[in-house]
Biopython code that builds the backbone (N, CA, C, O; Angstrom):
import numpy as np
from Bio.PDB.StructureBuilder import StructureBuilder

atoms = [
    (1, "MET", "N", (17.703, -3.860, 12.092)),
    (1, "MET", "CA", (16.680, -4.869, 11.925)),
    (1, "MET", "C", (15.301, -4.235, 11.776)),
    (1, "MET", "O", (14.499, -4.656, 10.942)),
    (2, "ARG", "N", (15.037, -3.227, 12.589)),
    (2, "ARG", "CA", (13.733, -2.568, 12.540)),
    (2, "ARG", "C", (13.517, -1.886, 11.191)),
    (2, "ARG", "O", (12.403, -1.872, 10.667)),
    (3, "ASN", "N", (14.583, -1.322, 10.634)),
    (3, "ASN", "CA", (14.483, -0.659, 9.338)),
    (3, "ASN", "C", (14.146, -1.669, 8.235)),
    (3, "ASN", "O", (13.406, -1.349, 7.305)),
    (4, "LYS", "N", (14.681, -2.869, 8.338)),
    (4, "LYS", "CA", (14.366, -3.909, 7.355)),
    (4, "LYS", "C", (12.902, -4.323, 7.452)),
    (4, "LYS", "O", (12.256, -4.568, 6.433)),
    (5, "LEU", "N", (12.383, -4.400, 8.660)),
    (5, "LEU", "CA", (10.985, -4.754, 8.858)),
    (5, "LEU", "C", (10.076, -3.661, 8.282)),
    (5, "LEU", "O", (9.066, -3.964, 7.648)),
    (6, "SER", "N", (10.428, -2.412, 8.500)),
    (6, "SER", "CA", (9.641, -1.306, 7.956)),
    (6, "SER", "C", (9.639, -1.340, 6.435)),
    (6, "SER", "O", (8.605, -1.129, 5.801)),
    (7, "LYS", "N", (10.786, -1.602, 5.863)),
    (7, "LYS", "CA", (10.888, -1.694, 4.404)),
    (7, "LYS", "C", (10.054, -2.865, 3.875)),
    (7, "LYS", "O", (9.393, -2.742, 2.844)),
    (8, "ALA", "N", (10.086, -3.988, 4.577)),
    (8, "ALA", "CA", (9.303, -5.162, 4.169)),
    (8, "ALA", "C", (7.806, -4.859, 4.234)),
    (8, "ALA", "O", (7.055, -5.253, 3.342)),
    (9, "LEU", "N", (7.375, -4.167, 5.277)),
    (9, "LEU", "CA", (5.964, -3.804, 5.389)),
    (9, "LEU", "C", (5.543, -2.843, 4.280)),
    (9, "LEU", "O", (4.433, -2.937, 3.756)),
    (10, "GLU", "N", (6.424, -1.930, 3.932)),
    (10, "GLU", "CA", (6.140, -1.033, 2.800)),
    (10, "GLU", "C", (5.889, -1.838, 1.529)),
    (10, "GLU", "O", (4.930, -1.585, 0.801)),
    (11, "ILE", "N", (6.748, -2.795, 1.277)),
    (11, "ILE", "CA", (6.635, -3.606, 0.067)),
    (11, "ILE", "C", (5.339, -4.414, 0.087)),
    (11, "ILE", "O", (4.673, -4.555, -0.939)),
    (12, "VAL", "N", (4.987, -4.944, 1.257)),
    (12, "VAL", "CA", (3.741, -5.710, 1.375)),
    (12, "VAL", "C", (2.546, -4.821, 1.059)),
    (12, "VAL", "O", (1.638, -5.245, 0.344)),
    (13, "TRP", "N", (2.527, -3.600, 1.577)),
    (13, "TRP", "CA", (1.409, -2.687, 1.296)),
    (13, "TRP", "C", (1.367, -2.301, -0.182)),
    (13, "TRP", "O", (0.288, -2.189, -0.765)),
    (14, "LEU", "N", (2.525, -2.100, -0.782)),
    (14, "LEU", "CA", (2.561, -1.749, -2.203)),
    (14, "LEU", "C", (2.051, -2.905, -3.063)),
    (14, "LEU", "O", (1.264, -2.691, -3.985)),
    (15, "ILE", "N", (2.492, -4.117, -2.770)),
    (15, "ILE", "CA", (2.036, -5.288, -3.521)),
    (15, "ILE", "C", (0.537, -5.488, -3.334)),
    (15, "ILE", "O", (-0.171, -5.813, -4.287)),
    (16, "THR", "N", (0.056, -5.298, -2.118)),
    (16, "THR", "CA", (-1.383, -5.425, -1.850)),
    (16, "THR", "C", (-2.170, -4.408, -2.670)),
    (16, "THR", "O", (-3.210, -4.734, -3.243)),
    (17, "SER", "N", (-1.674, -3.193, -2.723)),
    (17, "SER", "CA", (-2.349, -2.150, -3.494)),
    (17, "SER", "C", (-2.393, -2.499, -4.980)),
    (17, "SER", "O", (-3.433, -2.350, -5.623)),
    (18, "ILE", "N", (-1.291, -2.953, -5.515)),
    (18, "ILE", "CA", (-1.229, -3.305, -6.936)),
    (18, "ILE", "C", (-2.151, -4.483, -7.243)),
    (18, "ILE", "O", (-2.894, -4.450, -8.224)),
    (19, "LEU", "N", (-2.105, -5.518, -6.411)),
    (19, "LEU", "CA", (-2.957, -6.685, -6.647)),
    (19, "LEU", "C", (-4.443, -6.341, -6.544)),
    (19, "LEU", "O", (-5.251, -6.830, -7.333)),
    (20, "CYS", "N", (-4.798, -5.510, -5.581)),
    (20, "CYS", "CA", (-6.207, -5.105, -5.457)),
    (20, "CYS", "C", (-6.636, -4.285, -6.668)),
    (20, "CYS", "O", (-7.763, -4.427, -7.143)),
    (21, "PHE", "N", (-5.763, -3.440, -7.164)),
    (21, "PHE", "CA", (-6.116, -2.632, -8.329)),
    (21, "PHE", "C", (-6.293, -3.506, -9.570)),
    (21, "PHE", "O", (-7.226, -3.305, -10.347)),
    (22, "ILE", "N", (-5.402, -4.468, -9.750)),
    (22, "ILE", "CA", (-5.522, -5.380, -10.889)),
    (22, "ILE", "C", (-6.806, -6.204, -10.771)),
    (22, "ILE", "O", (-7.526, -6.391, -11.751)),
    (23, "THR", "N", (-7.080, -6.691, -9.570)),
    (23, "THR", "CA", (-8.303, -7.457, -9.342)),
    (23, "THR", "C", (-9.535, -6.597, -9.599)),
    (23, "THR", "O", (-10.513, -7.069, -10.179)),
    (24, "ALA", "N", (-9.492, -5.355, -9.176)),
    (24, "ALA", "CA", (-10.621, -4.451, -9.393)),
    (24, "ALA", "C", (-10.856, -4.216, -10.879)),
    (24, "ALA", "O", (-11.999, -4.218, -11.336)),
    (25, "GLY", "N", (-9.794, -4.016, -11.626)),
    (25, "GLY", "CA", (-9.935, -3.829, -13.071)),
    (25, "GLY", "C", (-10.522, -5.049, -13.746)),
    (25, "GLY", "O", (-11.407, -4.931, -14.592)),
    (26, "HIS", "N", (-10.040, -6.207, -13.380)),
    (26, "HIS", "CA", (-10.532, -7.452, -13.952)),
    (26, "HIS", "C", (-12.005, -7.665, -13.605)),
    (26, "HIS", "O", (-12.817, -8.019, -14.460)),
    (27, "GLN", "N", (-12.329, -7.441, -12.336)),
    (27, "GLN", "CA", (-13.710, -7.612, -11.890)),
    (27, "GLN", "C", (-14.642, -6.595, -12.561)),
    (27, "GLN", "O", (-15.785, -6.925, -12.875)),
    (28, "THR", "N", (-14.172, -5.383, -12.780)),
    (28, "THR", "CA", (-14.983, -4.364, -13.445)),
    (28, "THR", "C", (-15.287, -4.772, -14.881)),
    (28, "THR", "O", (-16.415, -4.619, -15.348)),
    (29, "LEU", "N", (-14.297, -5.282, -15.568)),
    (29, "LEU", "CA", (-14.511, -5.709, -16.952)),
    (29, "LEU", "C", (-15.482, -6.885, -17.039)),
    (29, "LEU", "O", (-16.275, -6.966, -17.977)),
    (30, "ASN", "N", (-15.425, -7.786, -16.078)),
    (30, "ASN", "CA", (-16.257, -8.988, -16.123)),
    (30, "ASN", "C", (-17.661, -8.800, -15.556)),
    (30, "ASN", "O", (-18.628, -9.319, -16.113)),
    (31, "GLU", "N", (-17.778, -8.068, -14.459)),
    (31, "GLU", "CA", (-19.073, -8.001, -13.776)),
    (31, "GLU", "C", (-19.577, -6.594, -13.512)),
    (31, "GLU", "O", (-20.696, -6.430, -13.027)),
    (32, "GLY", "N", (-18.797, -5.588, -13.813)),
    (32, "GLY", "CA", (-19.245, -4.213, -13.596)),
    (32, "GLY", "C", (-18.722, -3.622, -12.298)),
    (32, "GLY", "O", (-18.202, -4.324, -11.430)),
    (33, "ILE", "N", (-18.877, -2.315, -12.194)),
    (33, "ILE", "CA", (-18.325, -1.578, -11.062)),
    (33, "ILE", "C", (-19.051, -1.896, -9.755)),
    (33, "ILE", "O", (-18.460, -1.786, -8.680)),
    (34, "SER", "N", (-20.309, -2.284, -9.832)),
    (34, "SER", "CA", (-21.055, -2.565, -8.597)),
    (34, "SER", "C", (-20.486, -3.763, -7.843)),
    (34, "SER", "O", (-20.671, -3.872, -6.630)),
    (35, "LYS", "N", (-19.807, -4.649, -8.533)),
    (35, "LYS", "CA", (-19.207, -5.825, -7.894)),
    (35, "LYS", "C", (-17.726, -5.614, -7.562)),
    (35, "LYS", "O", (-17.127, -6.436, -6.869)),
    (36, "SER", "N", (-17.134, -4.520, -8.052)),
    (36, "SER", "CA", (-15.688, -4.368, -7.892)),
    (36, "SER", "C", (-15.252, -3.128, -7.124)),
    (36, "SER", "O", (-14.058, -2.960, -6.875)),
    (37, "TYR", "N", (-16.168, -2.266, -6.745)),
    (37, "TYR", "CA", (-15.761, -1.019, -6.106)),
    (37, "TYR", "C", (-15.003, -1.254, -4.807)),
    (37, "TYR", "O", (-14.143, -0.450, -4.449)),
    (38, "ILE", "N", (-15.303, -2.341, -4.091)),
    (38, "ILE", "CA", (-14.616, -2.623, -2.837)),
    (38, "ILE", "C", (-13.117, -2.871, -3.064)),
    (38, "ILE", "O", (-12.296, -2.522, -2.216)),
    (39, "PHE", "N", (-12.767, -3.469, -4.197)),
    (39, "PHE", "CA", (-11.355, -3.683, -4.506)),
    (39, "PHE", "C", (-10.640, -2.364, -4.776)),
    (39, "PHE", "O", (-9.468, -2.212, -4.432)),
    (40, "PHE", "N", (-11.336, -1.411, -5.391)),
    (40, "PHE", "CA", (-10.753, -0.084, -5.593)),
    (40, "PHE", "C", (-10.527, 0.609, -4.244)),
    (40, "PHE", "O", (-9.515, 1.281, -4.045)),
    (41, "ILE", "N", (-11.466, 0.440, -3.337)),
    (41, "ILE", "CA", (-11.308, 1.029, -2.004)),
    (41, "ILE", "C", (-10.122, 0.401, -1.284)),
    (41, "ILE", "O", (-9.298, 1.114, -0.711)),
    (42, "PHE", "N", (-10.027, -0.935, -1.308)),
    (42, "PHE", "CA", (-8.894, -1.613, -0.680)),
    (42, "PHE", "C", (-7.569, -1.177, -1.304)),
    (42, "PHE", "O", (-6.577, -0.988, -0.599)),
    (43, "SER", "N", (-7.559, -1.021, -2.608)),
    (43, "SER", "CA", (-6.356, -0.585, -3.296)),
    (43, "SER", "C", (-5.935, 0.804, -2.823)),
    (43, "SER", "O", (-4.756, 1.051, -2.572)),
    (44, "PHE", "N", (-6.896, 1.697, -2.704)),
    (44, "PHE", "CA", (-6.613, 3.057, -2.257)),
    (44, "PHE", "C", (-6.100, 3.062, -0.814)),
    (44, "PHE", "O", (-5.132, 3.756, -0.504)),
    (45, "VAL", "N", (-6.738, 2.298, 0.060)),
    (45, "VAL", "CA", (-6.315, 2.234, 1.460)),
    (45, "VAL", "C", (-4.905, 1.649, 1.572)),
    (45, "VAL", "O", (-4.086, 2.152, 2.341)),
    (46, "ALA", "N", (-4.623, 0.609, 0.822)),
    (46, "ALA", "CA", (-3.288, 0.000, 0.857)),
    (46, "ALA", "C", (-2.237, 0.973, 0.343)),
    (46, "ALA", "O", (-1.126, 1.013, 0.872)),
    (47, "LEU", "N", (-2.568, 1.758, -0.680)),
    (47, "LEU", "CA", (-1.631, 2.757, -1.190)),
    (47, "LEU", "C", (-1.368, 3.839, -0.144)),
    (47, "LEU", "O", (-0.227, 4.264, 0.032)),
    (48, "ILE", "N", (-2.399, 4.278, 0.539)),
    (48, "ILE", "CA", (-2.225, 5.259, 1.612)),
    (48, "ILE", "C", (-1.351, 4.689, 2.723)),
    (48, "ILE", "O", (-0.477, 5.385, 3.242)),
    (49, "MET", "N", (-1.577, 3.433, 3.091)),
    (49, "MET", "CA", (-0.749, 2.796, 4.117)),
    (49, "MET", "C", (0.715, 2.714, 3.677)),
    (49, "MET", "O", (1.619, 2.948, 4.480)),
    (50, "PHE", "N", (0.947, 2.385, 2.410)),
    (50, "PHE", "CA", (2.307, 2.346, 1.882)),
    (50, "PHE", "C", (2.969, 3.711, 2.021)),
    (50, "PHE", "O", (4.105, 3.809, 2.486)),
    (51, "LEU", "N", (2.266, 4.758, 1.622)),
    (51, "LEU", "CA", (2.840, 6.102, 1.678)),
    (51, "LEU", "C", (3.091, 6.547, 3.123)),
    (51, "LEU", "O", (4.101, 7.191, 3.407)),
    (52, "LEU", "N", (2.179, 6.207, 4.030)),
    (52, "LEU", "CA", (2.379, 6.554, 5.434)),
    (52, "LEU", "C", (3.569, 5.818, 6.037)),
    (52, "LEU", "O", (4.374, 6.415, 6.752)),
    (53, "ARG", "N", (3.684, 4.515, 5.750)),
    (53, "ARG", "CA", (4.818, 3.749, 6.271)),
    (53, "ARG", "C", (6.142, 4.288, 5.738)),
    (53, "ARG", "O", (7.129, 4.379, 6.468)),
    (54, "LYS", "N", (6.149, 4.643, 4.458)),
    (54, "LYS", "CA", (7.366, 5.185, 3.852)),
    (54, "LYS", "C", (7.749, 6.508, 4.516)),
    (54, "LYS", "O", (8.919, 6.740, 4.823)),
    (55, "GLN", "N", (6.765, 7.364, 4.734)),
    (55, "GLN", "CA", (7.026, 8.646, 5.382)),
    (55, "GLN", "C", (7.523, 8.444, 6.812)),
    (55, "GLN", "O", (8.445, 9.132, 7.250)),
    (56, "MET", "N", (6.916, 7.503, 7.544)),
    (56, "MET", "CA", (7.349, 7.229, 8.910)),
    (56, "MET", "C", (8.780, 6.702, 8.941)),
    (56, "MET", "O", (9.567, 7.092, 9.804)),
    (57, "ARG", "N", (9.118, 5.822, 8.009)),
    (57, "ARG", "CA", (10.474, 5.262, 7.978)),
    (57, "ARG", "C", (11.496, 6.345, 7.686)),
    (57, "ARG", "O", (12.554, 6.395, 8.313)),
    (58, "LYS", "N", (11.179, 7.213, 6.733)),
    (58, "LYS", "CA", (12.101, 8.297, 6.401)),
    (58, "LYS", "C", (12.234, 9.280, 7.552)),
    (58, "LYS", "O", (13.325, 9.784, 7.821)),
    (59, "SER", "N", (11.132, 9.554, 8.229)),
    (59, "SER", "CA", (11.154, 10.456, 9.373)),
    (59, "SER", "C", (12.014, 9.889, 10.491)),
    (59, "SER", "O", (12.808, 10.612, 11.093)),
    (60, "ASN", "N", (11.860, 8.587, 10.776)),
    (60, "ASN", "CA", (12.666, 7.947, 11.811)),
    (60, "ASN", "C", (14.143, 7.929, 11.416)),
    (60, "ASN", "O", (15.014, 8.084, 12.272)),
    (61, "LYS", "N", (14.423, 7.746, 10.151)),
    (61, "LYS", "CA", (15.804, 7.723, 9.679)),
    (61, "LYS", "C", (16.455, 9.081, 9.864)),
    (61, "LYS", "O", (17.611, 9.165, 10.277)),
    (62, "LEU", "N", (15.715, 10.154, 9.560)),
    (62, "LEU", "CA", (16.245, 11.501, 9.748)),
    (62, "LEU", "C", (16.448, 11.823, 11.221)),
    (62, "LEU", "O", (17.451, 12.432, 11.594)),
    (63, "ASN", "N", (15.507, 11.418, 12.054)),
    (63, "ASN", "CA", (15.640, 11.668, 13.506)),
    (63, "ASN", "C", (16.818, 10.911, 14.092)),
    (63, "ASN", "O", (17.522, 11.437, 14.954)),
    (64, "ASN", "N", (17.042, 9.698, 13.642)),
    (64, "ASN", "CA", (18.168, 8.903, 14.154)),
    (64, "ASN", "C", (19.506, 9.467, 13.704)),
    (64, "ASN", "O", (20.484, 9.383, 14.447)),
    (65, "SER", "N", (19.574, 10.035, 12.516)),
    (65, "SER", "CA", (20.846, 10.585, 12.028)),
    (65, "SER", "C", (21.168, 11.912, 12.701)),
    (65, "SER", "O", (22.338, 12.286, 12.783)),
    (66, "ASN", "N", (20.163, 12.631, 13.184)),
    (66, "ASN", "CA", (20.400, 13.903, 13.869)),
    (66, "ASN", "C", (20.842, 13.713, 15.302)),
    (66, "ASN", "O", (21.439, 14.620, 15.883)),
    (67, "ASP", "N", (20.567, 12.565, 15.889)),
    (67, "ASP", "CA", (20.924, 12.311, 17.302)),
    (67, "ASP", "C", (22.376, 12.036, 17.472)),
    (67, "ASP", "O", (22.834, 11.805, 18.591)),
]
sb = StructureBuilder()
sb.init_structure("model")
sb.init_model(0)
sb.init_chain("A")
sb.init_seg("    ")
for serial, (resi, resn, name, xyz) in enumerate(atoms, 1):
    if name == "N":
        sb.init_residue(resn, " ", resi, " ")
    sb.init_atom(name, np.array(xyz, "f"), 0.0, 1.0, " ", f" {name:<3s}", serial, name[0])
structure = sb.get_structure()
């Protein structure tokens, strides 16, 4: 059950990153980078969170299989 929750959180972070990036691109085209840079930052942070969660899940999976 815990592994399913970790996988779901990974997907949520990935979707958040993609949506923020798309929003940032759209906002940049319409209003310029000064109004959209925060979406690029959110996109980057969400991508980092996705990668960290994925690494943690894989690490826990390896530790559980070695026990």
